[in-house]
C-alpha positions as a Markdown table, in Angstrom:
| # | Residue | x | y | z |
|---|---|---|---|---|
| 1 | Met | 59.9 | 115.7 | 42.5 |
| 2 | Phe | 63.3 | 117.5 | 42.5 |
| 3 | Ala | 63.5 | 116.7 | 46.3 |
| 4 | Leu | 63.2 | 113.1 | 45.6 |
| 5 | Ile | 65.9 | 113.3 | 43.0 |
| 6 | Leu | 68.2 | 115.0 | 45.3 |
| 7 | Val | 67.5 | 112.6 | 48.1 |
| 8 | Gly | 68.3 | 109.8 | 45.6 |
| 9 | Ser | 71.5 | 111.2 | 44.4 |
| 10 | Leu | 72.8 | 111.8 | 47.9 |
| 11 | Leu | 72.0 | 108.5 | 49.1 |
| 12 | Ala | 73.5 | 107.0 | 46.1 |
| 13 | Ser | 76.8 | 108.6 | 46.7 |
| 14 | Ser | 79.6 | 106.3 | 48.0 |
| 15 | Gln | 80.0 | 108.5 | 50.9 |
| 16 | Val | 76.7 | 107.3 | 52.2 |
| 17 | Lys | 76.6 | 103.7 | 53.6 |
| 18 | Pro | 73.1 | 102.5 | 54.7 |
| 19 | Ser | 72.8 | 101.3 | 58.3 |
| 20 | Ser | 69.6 | 99.3 | 57.9 |
| 21 | Gln | 67.4 | 96.9 | 55.9 |
| 22 | Ala | 65.1 | 99.7 | 55.0 |
| 23 | Glu | 68.0 | 102.3 | 54.1 |
| 24 | Val | 69.6 | 99.6 | 51.8 |
| 25 | Arg | 66.2 | 99.0 | 50.1 |
| 26 | Asp | 65.5 | 102.6 | 49.8 |
| 27 | Ile | 69.0 | 103.2 | 48.1 |
| 28 | Cys | 68.7 | 100.5 | 45.7 |
| 29 | Ser | 64.9 | 101.3 | 44.9 |
| 30 | Leu | 66.0 | 104.9 | 44.2 |
| 31 | Gln | 68.8 | 103.9 | 41.9 |
| 32 | Asn | 67.0 | 101.1 | 40.0 |
| 33 | Phe | 63.7 | 100.7 | 38.4 |
| 34 | Ser | 63.9 | 97.0 | 37.4 |
| 35 | Gln | 63.7 | 94.0 | 40.0 |
| 36 | Val | 66.8 | 92.6 | 38.3 |
| 37 | Ala | 68.9 | 95.8 | 38.9 |
| 38 | Phe | 67.5 | 96.2 | 42.4 |
| 39 | Gly | 68.5 | 92.7 | 43.2 |
| 40 | Asn | 71.9 | 93.2 | 41.8 |
| 41 | Cys | 72.1 | 96.5 | 43.9 |
| 42 | Leu | 71.2 | 94.6 | 47.1 |
| 43 | Lys | 73.5 | 91.7 | 46.3 |
| 44 | Ala | 76.5 | 94.3 | 45.7 |
| 45 | Tyr | 75.8 | 95.8 | 49.2 |
| 46 | Val | 75.4 | 92.2 | 50.7 |
| 47 | Gly | 79.1 | 91.6 | 49.0 |
| 48 | Glu | 80.4 | 95.0 | 50.5 |
| 49 | Ser | 79.0 | 93.9 | 54.1 |
| 50 | Ala | 80.3 | 90.5 | 53.7 |
| 51 | Thr | 84.0 | 91.8 | 53.0 |
| 52 | Arg | 83.4 | 94.3 | 55.9 |
| 53 | Leu | 82.4 | 91.5 | 58.4 |
| 54 | Ala | 85.5 | 89.2 | 57.2 |
| 55 | Thr | 87.6 | 92.0 | 57.8 |
| 56 | Ala | 86.2 | 92.6 | 61.4 |
| 57 | Glu | 86.6 | 88.9 | 62.1 |
| 58 | Arg | 90.3 | 88.8 | 60.9 |
| 59 | Asp | 90.9 | 92.1 | 62.9 |
| 60 | Ala | 89.4 | 90.5 | 66.2 |
| 61 | Val | 91.7 | 87.5 | 65.7 |
| 62 | Ala | 94.7 | 89.6 | 65.3 |
| 63 | Arg | 93.9 | 91.8 | 68.1 |
| 64 | Ile | 93.2 | 88.8 | 70.5 |
| 65 | Glu | 96.5 | 87.3 | 69.3 |
| 66 | Asn | 98.2 | 90.5 | 70.2 |
| 67 | Trp | 96.4 | 91.2 | 73.4 |
| 68 | Asp | 98.6 | 91.7 | 76.6 |
| 69 | Glu | 97.1 | 89.0 | 78.6 |
| 70 | Asp | 98.0 | 85.4 | 79.6 |
| 71 | Val | 98.0 | 82.8 | 76.8 |
| 72 | Arg | 95.2 | 80.8 | 78.2 |
| 73 | Tyr | 92.8 | 83.8 | 78.1 |
| 74 | Arg | 93.9 | 84.6 | 74.7 |
| 75 | Ala | 93.2 | 80.8 | 73.7 |
| 76 | Gln | 89.7 | 81.1 | 75.4 |
| 77 | Ala | 88.8 | 84.5 | 73.8 |
| 78 | Arg | 89.8 | 82.8 | 70.3 |
| 79 | Gly | 87.7 | 79.8 | 71.1 |
| 80 | Ala | 84.8 | 82.0 | 72.2 |
| 81 | Leu | 85.1 | 84.1 | 69.0 |
| 82 | Ala | 85.1 | 80.9 | 66.8 |
| 83 | Thr | 81.8 | 79.8 | 68.5 |
| 84 | Ser | 80.4 | 83.2 | 68.3 |
| 85 | Asn | 81.1 | 83.6 | 64.6 |
| 86 | Ala | 79.3 | 80.1 | 63.9 |
| 87 | Glu | 76.3 | 81.1 | 65.9 |
| 88 | Phe | 76.0 | 84.2 | 64.2 |
| 89 | Leu | 75.8 | 82.4 | 60.9 |
| 90 | Arg | 73.2 | 80.4 | 62.1 |
| 91 | Phe | 71.2 | 83.3 | 63.7 |
| 92 | Arg | 71.4 | 85.4 | 60.5 |
| 93 | Ala | 70.1 | 82.4 | 58.5 |
| 94 | Arg | 67.0 | 82.1 | 60.7 |
| 95 | Glu | 66.6 | 85.9 | 61.3 |
| 96 | Cys | 66.8 | 86.7 | 57.5 |
| 97 | Gly | 64.4 | 83.6 | 56.7 |
| 98 | Phe | 61.9 | 85.3 | 58.9 |
| 99 | Ala | 62.6 | 88.6 | 57.2 |
| 100 | Ser | 62.0 | 86.9 | 53.9 |
| 101 | Ala | 58.7 | 85.3 | 55.0 |
| 102 | Leu | 57.4 | 88.9 | 55.9 |
| 103 | Ala | 57.3 | 89.5 | 52.1 |
| 104 | Gly | 54.1 | 87.4 | 52.3 |
| 105 | Gly | 52.4 | 87.0 | 48.8 |
| 106 | Ser | 54.6 | 89.6 | 47.1 |
| 107 | Ile | 55.4 | 88.9 | 43.6 |
| 108 | Gly | 58.8 | 88.3 | 41.9 |
| 109 | Thr | 61.9 | 88.6 | 44.0 |
| 110 | Ala | 60.7 | 90.4 | 46.9 |
| 111 | Arg | 61.6 | 87.5 | 49.2 |
| 112 | Glu | 65.0 | 87.3 | 48.2 |
| 113 | His | 65.2 | 91.2 | 48.4 |
| 114 | Trp | 63.9 | 91.1 | 52.0 |
| 115 | Gln | 66.5 | 88.5 | 52.9 |
| 116 | Leu | 69.4 | 90.2 | 51.2 |
| 117 | Ala | 68.5 | 93.5 | 53.0 |
| 118 | Cys | 68.3 | 91.7 | 56.3 |
| 119 | Val | 71.8 | 90.0 | 55.5 |
| 120 | Tyr | 73.3 | 93.3 | 54.7 |
| 121 | Glu | 72.1 | 94.8 | 58.1 |
| 122 | Leu | 73.3 | 92.0 | 60.2 |
| 123 | Asn | 76.7 | 91.7 | 58.7 |
| 124 | Ile | 77.3 | 95.3 | 59.1 |
| 125 | Ser | 75.9 | 95.4 | 62.9 |
| 126 | Arg | 78.0 | 92.1 | 63.6 |
| 127 | Ala | 81.2 | 93.7 | 62.2 |
| 128 | Ala | 80.5 | 96.9 | 64.1 |
| 129 | Ser | 80.0 | 94.8 | 67.2 |
| 130 | Leu | 83.3 | 92.9 | 66.8 |
| 131 | Asp | 85.3 | 96.0 | 66.3 |
| 132 | Gly | 83.7 | 97.4 | 69.4 |
| 133 | Phe | 84.7 | 94.3 | 71.4 |
| 134 | Val | 88.2 | 94.2 | 70.6 |
| 135 | Ala | 89.1 | 97.9 | 70.1 |
| 136 | Gly | 90.1 | 98.6 | 73.8 |
| 137 | Leu | 92.1 | 95.4 | 74.4 |
| 138 | Pro | 95.7 | 96.5 | 75.4 |
| 139 | Gln | 98.1 | 95.1 | 72.8 |
| 140 | Arg | 101.5 | 93.5 | 73.7 |
| 141 | Gly | 104.6 | 95.9 | 72.9 |
| 142 | Ser | 102.5 | 99.0 | 73.3 |
């Protein structure tokens, strides 16, 4: 029992950020014993991941704008990023709809919880991907 409490307190610390659907569900379930609190915890993580994704998208646009490359290639990259962002939102909706369906005949808000955990994971994964794509772009004036 002590080990479970210790693991729960470590996972609940602000230093540990979950990297998957399973981890975010585990963290929220260890912190919350009611379905409402569990859902609120997942929603808070989804909010954090949405902020993280929005920051990554803004940073990607900024890095492309300052990319030391011909203007036509910067414009092409901006357009491709906009298309990719829109496709990601469609993919996330379908993928997390599938995750929600895997809750099967679960009671209460389980379907929403599965969907929220999925949105969290896909948001942080997309943000990391965007960061990786633009990290090495040579910047003008550097």
